[in-house]
N, CA, C, O and CB atoms as a CASP TS submission, in Angstrom:
PFRMAT TS
TARGET T0000
AUTHOR 0000-0000-0000
METHOD Language model
MODEL 1
PARENT N/A
ATOM      1  N   MET     1      -5.801  -5.069  18.716  1.00  0.00           N
ATOM      2  CA  MET     1      -5.949  -4.395  17.448  1.00  0.00           C
ATOM      3  C   MET     1      -4.531  -4.214  16.869  1.00  0.00           C
ATOM      4  O   MET     1      -3.600  -3.848  17.586  1.00  0.00           O
ATOM      5  CB  MET     1      -6.705  -3.013  17.613  1.00  0.00           C
ATOM      6  N   TYR     2      -4.394  -4.471  15.588  1.00  0.00           N
ATOM      7  CA  TYR     2      -3.134  -4.317  14.914  1.00  0.00           C
ATOM      8  C   TYR     2      -3.295  -3.251  13.826  1.00  0.00           C
ATOM      9  O   TYR     2      -4.385  -3.035  13.296  1.00  0.00           O
ATOM     10  CB  TYR     2      -2.652  -5.668  14.322  1.00  0.00           C
ATOM     11  N   LYS     3      -2.189  -2.601  13.516  1.00  0.00           N
ATOM     12  CA  LYS     3      -2.142  -1.619  12.404  1.00  0.00           C
ATOM     13  C   LYS     3      -1.228  -2.113  11.323  1.00  0.00           C
ATOM     14  O   LYS     3      -0.082  -2.469  11.599  1.00  0.00           O
ATOM     15  CB  LYS     3      -1.671  -0.232  12.893  1.00  0.00           C
ATOM     16  N   ILE     4      -1.719  -2.148  10.047  1.00  0.00           N
ATOM     17  CA  ILE     4      -0.849  -2.452   8.913  1.00  0.00           C
ATOM     18  C   ILE     4      -0.679  -1.189   8.117  1.00  0.00           C
ATOM     19  O   ILE     4      -1.659  -0.539   7.752  1.00  0.00           O
ATOM     20  CB  ILE     4      -1.423  -3.600   8.029  1.00  0.00           C
ATOM     21  N   GLU     5       0.571  -0.831   7.841  1.00  0.00           N
ATOM     22  CA  GLU     5       0.824   0.360   7.019  1.00  0.00           C
ATOM     23  C   GLU     5       1.768  -0.047   5.871  1.00  0.00           C
ATOM     24  O   GLU     5       2.793  -0.702   6.057  1.00  0.00           O
ATOM     25  CB  GLU     5       1.450   1.539   7.887  1.00  0.00           C
ATOM     26  N   THR     6       1.348   0.388   4.677  1.00  0.00           N
ATOM     27  CA  THR     6       2.173   0.087   3.471  1.00  0.00           C
ATOM     28  C   THR     6       2.111   1.190   2.472  1.00  0.00           C
ATOM     29  O   THR     6       1.191   2.007   2.531  1.00  0.00           O
ATOM     30  CB  THR     6       1.725  -1.205   2.806  1.00  0.00           C
ATOM     31  N   PHE     7       3.014   1.261   1.577  1.00  0.00           N
ATOM     32  CA  PHE     7       3.058   2.259   0.519  1.00  0.00           C
ATOM     33  C   PHE     7       2.901   1.495  -0.825  1.00  0.00           C
ATOM     34  O   PHE     7       3.662   0.566  -1.095  1.00  0.00           O
ATOM     35  CB  PHE     7       4.419   3.108   0.573  1.00  0.00           C
ATOM     36  N   ILE     8       1.941   1.879  -1.642  1.00  0.00           N
ATOM     37  CA  ILE     8       1.678   1.125  -2.878  1.00  0.00           C
ATOM     38  C   ILE     8       1.380   2.145  -3.992  1.00  0.00           C
ATOM     39  O   ILE     8       1.007   3.278  -3.686  1.00  0.00           O
ATOM     40  CB  ILE     8       0.466   0.102  -2.692  1.00  0.00           C
ATOM     41  N   PRO     9       1.532   1.782  -5.248  1.00  0.00           N
ATOM     42  CA  PRO     9       1.041   2.552  -6.369  1.00  0.00           C
ATOM     43  C   PRO     9      -0.476   2.694  -6.219  1.00  0.00           C
ATOM     44  O   PRO     9      -1.163   1.767  -5.793  1.00  0.00           O
ATOM     45  CB  PRO     9       1.422   1.880  -7.726  1.00  0.00           C
ATOM     46  N   LYS    10      -0.979   3.880  -6.581  1.00  0.00           N
ATOM     47  CA  LYS    10      -2.368   4.123  -6.469  1.00  0.00           C
ATOM     48  C   LYS    10      -3.215   3.089  -7.252  1.00  0.00           C
ATOM     49  O   LYS    10      -4.300   2.699  -6.822  1.00  0.00           O
ATOM     50  CB  LYS    10      -2.657   5.510  -6.937  1.00  0.00           C
ATOM     51  N   GLU    11      -2.712   2.688  -8.346  1.00  0.00           N
ATOM     52  CA  GLU    11      -3.444   1.716  -9.221  1.00  0.00           C
ATOM     53  C   GLU    11      -3.646   0.347  -8.462  1.00  0.00           C
ATOM     54  O   GLU    11      -4.492  -0.440  -8.885  1.00  0.00           O
ATOM     55  CB  GLU    11      -2.624   1.478 -10.599  1.00  0.00           C
ATOM     56  N   SER    12      -2.915   0.056  -7.391  1.00  0.00           N
ATOM     57  CA  SER    12      -3.017  -1.209  -6.714  1.00  0.00           C
ATOM     58  C   SER    12      -4.030  -1.212  -5.537  1.00  0.00           C
ATOM     59  O   SER    12      -4.232  -2.231  -4.877  1.00  0.00           O
ATOM     60  CB  SER    12      -1.660  -1.596  -6.220  1.00  0.00           C
ATOM     61  N   LEU    13      -4.668  -0.015  -5.296  1.00  0.00           N
ATOM     62  CA  LEU    13      -5.446   0.100  -4.121  1.00  0.00           C
ATOM     63  C   LEU    13      -6.576  -0.854  -4.067  1.00  0.00           C
ATOM     64  O   LEU    13      -6.755  -1.501  -3.036  1.00  0.00           O
ATOM     65  CB  LEU    13      -5.932   1.430  -3.992  1.00  0.00           C
ATOM     66  N   GLN    14      -7.398  -1.003  -5.148  1.00  0.00           N
ATOM     67  CA  GLN    14      -8.524  -1.880  -5.119  1.00  0.00           C
ATOM     68  C   GLN    14      -8.125  -3.376  -4.936  1.00  0.00           C
ATOM     69  O   GLN    14      -8.819  -4.137  -4.262  1.00  0.00           O
ATOM     70  CB  GLN    14      -9.312  -1.697  -6.387  1.00  0.00           C
ATOM     71  N   GLU    15      -6.997  -3.761  -5.554  1.00  0.00           N
ATOM     72  CA  GLU    15      -6.533  -5.151  -5.391  1.00  0.00           C
ATOM     73  C   GLU    15      -6.147  -5.429  -3.947  1.00  0.00           C
ATOM     74  O   GLU    15      -6.502  -6.471  -3.396  1.00  0.00           O
ATOM     75  CB  GLU    15      -5.334  -5.435  -6.317  1.00  0.00           C
ATOM     76  N   LEU    16      -5.406  -4.481  -3.320  1.00  0.00           N
ATOM     77  CA  LEU    16      -5.051  -4.623  -1.938  1.00  0.00           C
ATOM     78  C   LEU    16      -6.319  -4.631  -1.017  1.00  0.00           C
ATOM     79  O   LEU    16      -6.448  -5.409  -0.073  1.00  0.00           O
ATOM     80  CB  LEU    16      -4.094  -3.488  -1.545  1.00  0.00           C
ATOM     81  N   ARG    17      -7.188  -3.743  -1.363  1.00  0.00           N
ATOM     82  CA  ARG    17      -8.429  -3.619  -0.499  1.00  0.00           C
ATOM     83  C   ARG    17      -9.208  -4.977  -0.575  1.00  0.00           C
ATOM     84  O   ARG    17      -9.724  -5.437   0.443  1.00  0.00           O
ATOM     85  CB  ARG    17      -9.390  -2.367  -1.005  1.00  0.00           C
ATOM     86  N   GLN    18      -9.289  -5.590  -1.734  1.00  0.00           N
ATOM     87  CA  GLN    18     -10.031  -6.889  -1.851  1.00  0.00           C
ATOM     88  C   GLN    18      -9.268  -7.929  -1.074  1.00  0.00           C
ATOM     89  O   GLN    18      -9.877  -8.711  -0.345  1.00  0.00           O
ATOM     90  CB  GLN    18     -10.207  -7.349  -3.364  1.00  0.00           C
ATOM     91  N   ALA    19      -7.960  -7.970  -1.200  1.00  0.00           N
ATOM     92  CA  ALA    19      -7.142  -8.974  -0.488  1.00  0.00           C
ATOM     93  C   ALA    19      -7.324  -8.872   1.015  1.00  0.00           C
ATOM     94  O   ALA    19      -7.414  -9.894   1.694  1.00  0.00           O
ATOM     95  CB  ALA    19      -5.657  -8.808  -0.838  1.00  0.00           C
ATOM     96  N   LEU    20      -7.382  -7.644   1.554  1.00  0.00           N
ATOM     97  CA  LEU    20      -7.546  -7.439   2.963  1.00  0.00           C
ATOM     98  C   LEU    20      -8.992  -7.880   3.373  1.00  0.00           C
ATOM     99  O   LEU    20      -9.176  -8.488   4.428  1.00  0.00           O
ATOM    100  CB  LEU    20      -7.268  -5.935   3.327  1.00  0.00           C
ATOM    101  N   LEU    21     -10.024  -7.560   2.510  1.00  0.00           N
ATOM    102  CA  LEU    21     -11.376  -7.992   2.826  1.00  0.00           C
ATOM    103  C   LEU    21     -11.433  -9.507   2.845  1.00  0.00           C
ATOM    104  O   LEU    21     -12.105 -10.080   3.702  1.00  0.00           O
ATOM    105  CB  LEU    21     -12.388  -7.423   1.816  1.00  0.00           C
ATOM    106  N   ASP    22     -10.756 -10.166   1.939  1.00  0.00           N
ATOM    107  CA  ASP    22     -10.773 -11.644   1.893  1.00  0.00           C
ATOM    108  C   ASP    22     -10.314 -12.276   3.117  1.00  0.00           C
ATOM    109  O   ASP    22     -10.753 -13.389   3.405  1.00  0.00           O
ATOM    110  CB  ASP    22      -9.960 -12.142   0.804  1.00  0.00           C
ATOM    111  N   VAL    23      -9.438 -11.657   3.906  1.00  0.00           N
ATOM    112  CA  VAL    23      -8.981 -12.211   5.193  1.00  0.00           C
ATOM    113  C   VAL    23      -9.618 -11.479   6.395  1.00  0.00           C
ATOM    114  O   VAL    23      -9.152 -11.618   7.526  1.00  0.00           O
ATOM    115  CB  VAL    23      -7.441 -12.124   5.284  1.00  0.00           C
ATOM    116  N   ASP    24     -10.626 -10.744   6.153  1.00  0.00           N
ATOM    117  CA  ASP    24     -11.400 -10.038   7.229  1.00  0.00           C
ATOM    118  C   ASP    24     -10.563  -9.040   8.037  1.00  0.00           C
ATOM    119  O   ASP    24     -10.810  -8.784   9.216  1.00  0.00           O
ATOM    120  CB  ASP    24     -11.998 -11.066   8.198  1.00  0.00           C
ATOM    121  N   ALA    25      -9.564  -8.492   7.341  1.00  0.00           N
ATOM    122  CA  ALA    25      -8.770  -7.397   8.001  1.00  0.00           C
ATOM    123  C   ALA    25      -9.637  -6.146   7.990  1.00  0.00           C
ATOM    124  O   ALA    25     -10.443  -5.971   7.077  1.00  0.00           O
ATOM    125  CB  ALA    25      -7.363  -7.123   7.251  1.00  0.00           C
ATOM    126  N   GLY    26      -9.490  -5.261   8.996  1.00  0.00           N
ATOM    127  CA  GLY    26     -10.153  -4.023   9.076  1.00  0.00           C
ATOM    128  C   GLY    26     -11.567  -4.189   9.663  1.00  0.00           C
ATOM    129  O   GLY    26     -12.439  -3.358   9.413  1.00  0.00           O
ATOM    130  N   HIS    27     -11.790  -5.244  10.432  1.00  0.00           N
ATOM    131  CA  HIS    27     -13.016  -5.408  11.100  1.00  0.00           C
ATOM    132  C   HIS    27     -12.993  -4.743  12.426  1.00  0.00           C
ATOM    133  O   HIS    27     -12.258  -5.192  13.305  1.00  0.00           O
ATOM    134  CB  HIS    27     -13.340  -6.817  11.237  1.00  0.00           C
ATOM    135  N   ILE    28     -13.768  -3.674  12.641  1.00  0.00           N
ATOM    136  CA  ILE    28     -13.760  -2.874  13.878  1.00  0.00           C
ATOM    137  C   ILE    28     -15.231  -2.854  14.398  1.00  0.00           C
ATOM    138  O   ILE    28     -16.059  -2.173  13.794  1.00  0.00           O
ATOM    139  CB  ILE    28     -13.187  -1.369  13.614  1.00  0.00           C
ATOM    140  N   GLY    29     -15.568  -3.544  15.448  1.00  0.00           N
ATOM    141  CA  GLY    29     -16.933  -3.509  15.944  1.00  0.00           C
ATOM    142  C   GLY    29     -17.916  -3.998  14.914  1.00  0.00           C
ATOM    143  O   GLY    29     -17.798  -5.111  14.400  1.00  0.00           O
ATOM    144  N   ASN    30     -18.874  -3.171  14.620  1.00  0.00           N
ATOM    145  CA  ASN    30     -19.933  -3.536  13.655  1.00  0.00           C
ATOM    146  C   ASN    30     -19.541  -3.022  12.217  1.00  0.00           C
ATOM    147  O   ASN    30     -20.409  -2.915  11.351  1.00  0.00           O
ATOM    148  CB  ASN    30     -21.340  -2.913  14.118  1.00  0.00           C
ATOM    149  N   TYR    31     -18.278  -2.720  11.984  1.00  0.00           N
ATOM    150  CA  TYR    31     -17.854  -2.225  10.681  1.00  0.00           C
ATOM    151  C   TYR    31     -16.799  -3.179  10.151  1.00  0.00           C
ATOM    152  O   TYR    31     -16.030  -3.756  10.920  1.00  0.00           O
ATOM    153  CB  TYR    31     -17.307  -0.758  10.768  1.00  0.00           C
ATOM    154  N   ARG    32     -16.764  -3.341   8.867  1.00  0.00           N
ATOM    155  CA  ARG    32     -15.735  -4.206   8.246  1.00  0.00           C
ATOM    156  C   ARG    32     -15.174  -3.458   7.049  1.00  0.00           C
ATOM    157  O   ARG    32     -15.791  -2.531   6.524  1.00  0.00           O
ATOM    158  CB  ARG    32     -16.328  -5.618   7.809  1.00  0.00           C
ATOM    159  N   GLY    33     -13.990  -3.884   6.634  1.00  0.00           N
ATOM    160  CA  GLY    33     -13.324  -3.227   5.533  1.00  0.00           C
ATOM    161  C   GLY    33     -12.819  -1.858   5.791  1.00  0.00           C
ATOM    162  O   GLY    33     -12.678  -1.056   4.868  1.00  0.00           O
ATOM    163  N   CYS    34     -12.537  -1.565   7.056  1.00  0.00           N
ATOM    164  CA  CYS    34     -12.115  -0.234   7.431  1.00  0.00           C
ATOM    165  C   CYS    34     -10.684   0.007   6.996  1.00  0.00           C
ATOM    166  O   CYS    34      -9.816  -0.820   7.278  1.00  0.00           O
ATOM    167  CB  CYS    34     -12.258  -0.028   8.929  1.00  0.00           C
ATOM    168  N   LEU    35     -10.406   1.115   6.315  1.00  0.00           N
ATOM    169  CA  LEU    35      -9.040   1.529   5.968  1.00  0.00           C
ATOM    170  C   LEU    35      -9.033   2.970   5.657  1.00  0.00           C
ATOM    171  O   LEU    35     -10.077   3.569   5.397  1.00  0.00           O
ATOM    172  CB  LEU    35      -8.483   0.739   4.794  1.00  0.00           C
ATOM    173  N   SER    36      -7.862   3.546   5.678  1.00  0.00           N
ATOM    174  CA  SER    36      -7.709   4.950   5.263  1.00  0.00           C
ATOM    175  C   SER    36      -6.509   5.032   4.408  1.00  0.00           C
ATOM    176  O   SER    36      -5.577   4.233   4.506  1.00  0.00           O
ATOM    177  CB  SER    36      -7.591   5.917   6.465  1.00  0.00           C
ATOM    178  N   TYR    37      -6.546   6.057   3.527  1.00  0.00           N
ATOM    179  CA  TYR    37      -5.373   6.291   2.670  1.00  0.00           C
ATOM    180  C   TYR    37      -5.303   7.774   2.286  1.00  0.00           C
ATOM    181  O   TYR    37      -6.303   8.491   2.308  1.00  0.00           O
ATOM    182  CB  TYR    37      -5.433   5.394   1.387  1.00  0.00           C
ATOM    183  N   TYR    38      -4.083   8.208   1.934  1.00  0.00           N
ATOM    184  CA  TYR    38      -3.945   9.552   1.482  1.00  0.00           C
ATOM    185  C   TYR    38      -2.781   9.632   0.514  1.00  0.00           C
ATOM    186  O   TYR    38      -1.873   8.802   0.567  1.00  0.00           O
ATOM    187  CB  TYR    38      -3.759  10.500   2.654  1.00  0.00           C
ATOM    188  N   PRO    39      -2.795  10.632  -0.382  1.00  0.00           N
ATOM    189  CA  PRO    39      -1.675  10.645  -1.280  1.00  0.00           C
ATOM    190  C   PRO    39      -0.358  11.203  -0.658  1.00  0.00           C
ATOM    191  O   PRO    39      -0.381  12.164   0.111  1.00  0.00           O
ATOM    192  CB  PRO    39      -2.049  11.447  -2.481  1.00  0.00           C
ATOM    193  N   VAL    40       0.751  10.587  -1.006  1.00  0.00           N
ATOM    194  CA  VAL    40       2.045  11.045  -0.552  1.00  0.00           C
ATOM    195  C   VAL    40       2.985  10.825  -1.715  1.00  0.00           C
ATOM    196  O   VAL    40       2.585  10.257  -2.731  1.00  0.00           O
ATOM    197  CB  VAL    40       2.523  10.297   0.751  1.00  0.00           C
ATOM    198  N   THR    41       4.267  11.278  -1.585  1.00  0.00           N
ATOM    199  CA  THR    41       5.256  11.041  -2.626  1.00  0.00           C
ATOM    200  C   THR    41       6.257  10.076  -2.021  1.00  0.00           C
ATOM    201  O   THR    41       6.827  10.299  -0.952  1.00  0.00           O
ATOM    202  CB  THR    41       5.945  12.384  -3.127  1.00  0.00           C
ATOM    203  N   GLY    42       6.443   8.975  -2.772  1.00  0.00           N
ATOM    204  CA  GLY    42       7.408   7.963  -2.380  1.00  0.00           C
ATOM    205  C   GLY    42       8.738   8.141  -3.146  1.00  0.00           C
ATOM    206  O   GLY    42       8.758   8.412  -4.347  1.00  0.00           O
ATOM    207  N   VAL    43       9.763   7.990  -2.454  1.00  0.00           N
ATOM    208  CA  VAL    43      11.125   8.118  -3.035  1.00  0.00           C
ATOM    209  C   VAL    43      11.909   6.860  -2.660  1.00  0.00           C
ATOM    210  O   VAL    43      11.932   6.468  -1.494  1.00  0.00           O
ATOM    211  CB  VAL    43      11.873   9.434  -2.511  1.00  0.00           C
ATOM    212  N   TRP    44      12.573   6.205  -3.681  1.00  0.00           N
ATOM    213  CA  TRP    44      13.298   4.972  -3.406  1.00  0.00           C
ATOM    214  C   TRP    44      14.330   4.789  -4.508  1.00  0.00           C
ATOM    215  O   TRP    44      14.232   5.349  -5.600  1.00  0.00           O
ATOM    216  CB  TRP    44      12.331   3.740  -3.317  1.00  0.00           C
ATOM    217  N   PHE    45      15.350   3.954  -4.158  1.00  0.00           N
ATOM    218  CA  PHE    45      16.384   3.529  -5.150  1.00  0.00           C
ATOM    219  C   PHE    45      16.208   2.037  -5.300  1.00  0.00           C
ATOM    220  O   PHE    45      16.176   1.283  -4.327  1.00  0.00           O
ATOM    221  CB  PHE    45      17.893   3.901  -4.689  1.00  0.00           C
ATOM    222  N   SER    46      16.093   1.635  -6.558  1.00  0.00           N
ATOM    223  CA  SER    46      15.919   0.172  -6.862  1.00  0.00           C
ATOM    224  C   SER    46      17.312  -0.467  -7.057  1.00  0.00           C
ATOM    225  O   SER    46      17.961  -0.262  -8.083  1.00  0.00           O
ATOM    226  CB  SER    46      15.014  -0.046  -8.182  1.00  0.00           C
ATOM    227  N   ASP    47      17.750  -1.234  -6.065  1.00  0.00           N
ATOM    228  CA  ASP    47      19.035  -1.827  -6.104  1.00  0.00           C
ATOM    229  C   ASP    47      19.084  -2.973  -7.127  1.00  0.00           C
ATOM    230  O   ASP    47      18.065  -3.392  -7.676  1.00  0.00           O
ATOM    231  CB  ASP    47      19.411  -2.310  -4.731  1.00  0.00           C
ATOM    232  N   GLU    48      20.328  -3.468  -7.362  1.00  0.00           N
ATOM    233  CA  GLU    48      20.547  -4.630  -8.189  1.00  0.00           C
ATOM    234  C   GLU    48      19.733  -5.822  -7.627  1.00  0.00           C
ATOM    235  O   GLU    48      19.708  -6.053  -6.418  1.00  0.00           O
ATOM    236  CB  GLU    48      22.066  -4.967  -8.260  1.00  0.00           C
ATOM    237  N   GLY    49      19.069  -6.572  -8.535  1.00  0.00           N
ATOM    238  CA  GLY    49      18.278  -7.686  -8.094  1.00  0.00           C
ATOM    239  C   GLY    49      16.850  -7.306  -7.766  1.00  0.00           C
ATOM    240  O   GLY    49      16.036  -8.180  -7.469  1.00  0.00           O
ATOM    241  N   SER    50      16.515  -5.984  -7.814  1.00  0.00           N
ATOM    242  CA  SER    50      15.094  -5.571  -7.563  1.00  0.00           C
ATOM    243  C   SER    50      14.292  -5.760  -8.817  1.00  0.00           C
ATOM    244  O   SER    50      14.850  -5.913  -9.904  1.00  0.00           O
ATOM    245  CB  SER    50      14.995  -4.079  -7.091  1.00  0.00           C
ATOM    246  N   ASN    51      12.964  -5.752  -8.674  1.00  0.00           N
ATOM    247  CA  ASN    51      12.049  -5.901  -9.797  1.00  0.00           C
ATOM    248  C   ASN    51      10.983  -4.869  -9.569  1.00  0.00           C
ATOM    249  O   ASN    51       9.865  -5.225  -9.196  1.00  0.00           O
ATOM    250  CB  ASN    51      11.451  -7.362  -9.917  1.00  0.00           C
ATOM    251  N   PRO    52      11.299  -3.520  -9.790  1.00  0.00           N
ATOM    252  CA  PRO    52      10.347  -2.483  -9.427  1.00  0.00           C
ATOM    253  C   PRO    52       9.143  -2.420 -10.259  1.00  0.00           C
ATOM    254  O   PRO    52       9.209  -2.569 -11.479  1.00  0.00           O
ATOM    255  CB  PRO    52      10.973  -1.211  -9.464  1.00  0.00           C
ATOM    256  N   THR    53       7.966  -2.189  -9.591  1.00  0.00           N
ATOM    257  CA  THR    53       6.699  -1.989 -10.359  1.00  0.00           C
ATOM    258  C   THR    53       6.776  -0.676 -11.044  1.00  0.00           C
ATOM    259  O   THR    53       6.322  -0.555 -12.181  1.00  0.00           O
ATOM    260  CB  THR    53       5.429  -2.045  -9.447  1.00  0.00           C
ATOM    261  N   VAL    54       7.326   0.314 -10.415  1.00  0.00           N
ATOM    262  CA  VAL    54       7.480   1.634 -10.957  1.00  0.00           C
ATOM    263  C   VAL    54       8.956   2.005 -10.988  1.00  0.00           C
ATOM    264  O   VAL    54       9.658   1.687 -10.028  1.00  0.00           O
ATOM    265  CB  VAL    54       6.675   2.648 -10.146  1.00  0.00           C
ATOM    266  N   GLY    55       9.474   2.656 -12.026  1.00  0.00           N
ATOM    267  CA  GLY    55      10.853   2.987 -12.109  1.00  0.00           C
ATOM    268  C   GLY    55      11.688   1.898 -12.704  1.00  0.00           C
ATOM    269  O   GLY    55      11.176   0.933 -13.273  1.00  0.00           O
ATOM    270  N   GLN    56      12.966   2.058 -12.570  1.00  0.00           N
ATOM    271  CA  GLN    56      13.889   1.120 -13.171  1.00  0.00           C
ATOM    272  C   GLN    56      14.969   0.742 -12.231  1.00  0.00           C
ATOM    273  O   GLN    56      15.374   1.526 -11.373  1.00  0.00           O
ATOM    274  CB  GLN    56      14.475   1.675 -14.407  1.00  0.00           C
ATOM    275  N   GLN    57      15.451  -0.486 -12.389  1.00  0.00           N
ATOM    276  CA  GLN    57      16.571  -1.012 -11.519  1.00  0.00           C
ATOM    277  C   GLN    57      17.806  -0.064 -11.759  1.00  0.00           C
ATOM    278  O   GLN    57      18.117   0.343 -12.878  1.00  0.00           O
ATOM    279  CB  GLN    57      16.947  -2.606 -11.893  1.00  0.00           C
ATOM    280  N   GLY    58      18.470   0.243 -10.615  1.00  0.00           N
ATOM    281  CA  GLY    58      19.684   1.102 -10.688  1.00  0.00           C
ATOM    282  C   GLY    58      19.453   2.560 -10.766  1.00  0.00           C
ATOM    283  O   GLY    58      20.372   3.340 -11.019  1.00  0.00           O
ATOM    284  N   GLN    59      18.191   2.951 -10.542  1.00  0.00           N
ATOM    285  CA  GLN    59      17.834   4.383 -10.614  1.00  0.00           C
ATOM    286  C   GLN    59      16.931   4.819  -9.406  1.00  0.00           C
ATOM    287  O   GLN    59      16.229   4.026  -8.778  1.00  0.00           O
ATOM    288  CB  GLN    59      17.094   4.673 -11.971  1.00  0.00           C
ATOM    289  N   TRP    60      17.020   6.101  -9.160  1.00  0.00           N
ATOM    290  CA  TRP    60      16.113   6.667  -8.178  1.00  0.00           C
ATOM    291  C   TRP    60      14.789   6.893  -8.764  1.00  0.00           C
ATOM    292  O   TRP    60      14.704   7.231  -9.944  1.00  0.00           O
ATOM    293  CB  TRP    60      16.636   7.934  -7.622  1.00  0.00           C
ATOM    294  N   SER    61      13.696   6.724  -7.995  1.00  0.00           N
ATOM    295  CA  SER    61      12.347   6.990  -8.430  1.00  0.00           C
ATOM    296  C   SER    61      11.658   7.894  -7.417  1.00  0.00           C
ATOM    297  O   SER    61      11.901   7.804  -6.213  1.00  0.00           O
ATOM    298  CB  SER    61      11.566   5.682  -8.621  1.00  0.00           C
ATOM    299  N   GLU    62      10.806   8.754  -7.921  1.00  0.00           N
ATOM    300  CA  GLU    62      10.004   9.639  -7.096  1.00  0.00           C
ATOM    301  C   GLU    62       8.629   9.679  -7.725  1.00  0.00           C
ATOM    302  O   GLU    62       8.459  10.233  -8.811  1.00  0.00           O
ATOM    303  CB  GLU    62      10.636  11.074  -6.976  1.00  0.00           C
ATOM    304  N   GLU    63       7.630   9.091  -7.047  1.00  0.00           N
ATOM    305  CA  GLU    63       6.320   8.951  -7.618  1.00  0.00           C
ATOM    306  C   GLU    63       5.284   9.197  -6.631  1.00  0.00           C
ATOM    307  O   GLU    63       5.507   8.922  -5.452  1.00  0.00           O
ATOM    308  CB  GLU    63       6.135   7.641  -8.204  1.00  0.00           C
ATOM    309  N   PRO    64       4.095   9.722  -7.025  1.00  0.00           N
ATOM    310  CA  PRO    64       2.967   9.844  -6.173  1.00  0.00           C
ATOM    311  C   PRO    64       2.504   8.335  -5.765  1.00  0.00           C
ATOM    312  O   PRO    64       2.332   7.460  -6.614  1.00  0.00           O
ATOM    313  CB  PRO    64       1.796  10.691  -6.934  1.00  0.00           C
ATOM    314  N   VAL    65       2.339   8.148  -4.482  1.00  0.00           N
ATOM    315  CA  VAL    65       1.841   6.847  -3.968  1.00  0.00           C
ATOM    316  C   VAL    65       0.747   7.130  -2.984  1.00  0.00           C
ATOM    317  O   VAL    65       0.549   8.284  -2.604  1.00  0.00           O
ATOM    318  CB  VAL    65       2.981   5.997  -3.296  1.00  0.00           C
ATOM    319  N   ILE    66       0.001   6.080  -2.541  1.00  0.00           N
ATOM    320  CA  ILE    66      -0.944   6.255  -1.474  1.00  0.00           C
ATOM    321  C   ILE    66      -0.414   5.458  -0.262  1.00  0.00           C
ATOM    322  O   ILE    66       0.131   4.362  -0.398  1.00  0.00           O
ATOM    323  CB  ILE    66      -2.386   5.787  -1.909  1.00  0.00           C
ATOM    324  N   ASN    67      -0.595   6.049   0.902  1.00  0.00           N
ATOM    325  CA  ASN    67      -0.263   5.390   2.153  1.00  0.00           C
ATOM    326  C   ASN    67      -1.540   4.730   2.683  1.00  0.00           C
ATOM    327  O   ASN    67      -2.486   5.426   3.054  1.00  0.00           O
ATOM    328  CB  ASN    67       0.338   6.406   3.196  1.00  0.00           C
ATOM    329  N   VAL    68      -1.574   3.439   2.720  1.00  0.00           N
ATOM    330  CA  VAL    68      -2.738   2.640   3.158  1.00  0.00           C
ATOM    331  C   VAL    68      -2.514   2.257   4.630  1.00  0.00           C
ATOM    332  O   VAL    68      -1.495   1.662   4.981  1.00  0.00           O
ATOM    333  CB  VAL    68      -2.934   1.338   2.246  1.00  0.00           C
ATOM    334  N   ILE    69      -3.469   2.606   5.465  1.00  0.00           N
ATOM    335  CA  ILE    69      -3.334   2.238   6.878  1.00  0.00           C
ATOM    336  C   ILE    69      -4.591   1.390   7.174  1.00  0.00           C
ATOM    337  O   ILE    69      -5.723   1.844   7.007  1.00  0.00           O
ATOM    338  CB  ILE    69      -3.213   3.547   7.856  1.00  0.00           C
ATOM    339  N   LYS    70      -4.349   0.163   7.611  1.00  0.00           N
ATOM    340  CA  LYS    70      -5.498  -0.720   7.894  1.00  0.00           C
ATOM    341  C   LYS    70      -5.432  -1.096   9.405  1.00  0.00           C
ATOM    342  O   LYS    70      -4.413  -1.594   9.882  1.00  0.00           O
ATOM    343  CB  LYS    70      -5.471  -2.041   6.952  1.00  0.00           C
ATOM    344  N   LEU    71      -6.488  -0.856  10.102  1.00  0.00           N
ATOM    345  CA  LEU    71      -6.562  -1.209  11.477  1.00  0.00           C
ATOM    346  C   LEU    71      -7.244  -2.545  11.614  1.00  0.00           C
ATOM    347  O   LEU    71      -8.254  -2.772  10.947  1.00  0.00           O
ATOM    348  CB  LEU    71      -7.278  -0.147  12.267  1.00  0.00           C
ATOM    349  N   ASP    72      -6.749  -3.441  12.440  1.00  0.00           N
ATOM    350  CA  ASP    72      -7.352  -4.695  12.596  1.00  0.00           C
ATOM    351  C   ASP    72      -7.222  -5.130  14.046  1.00  0.00           C
ATOM    352  O   ASP    72      -7.686  -6.210  14.411  1.00  0.00           O
ATOM    353  CB  ASP    72      -6.745  -5.694  11.652  1.00  0.00           C
TER
END
């Protein structure tokens, strides 16, 4: 069993969930599509050359995000 953990904008949850389902990640016994998430606050600095989804290059960002944990 493997664990995938990532931090994403809340708006991206359904897209990630579908992508994981498409590759059958989160299949545990007789259950599929298993994942858990909870709200957290993400903090990051977008360096030169970055292409941030949230925030701007060359600035600190602090935004609510969800922590997605997928067991496989």
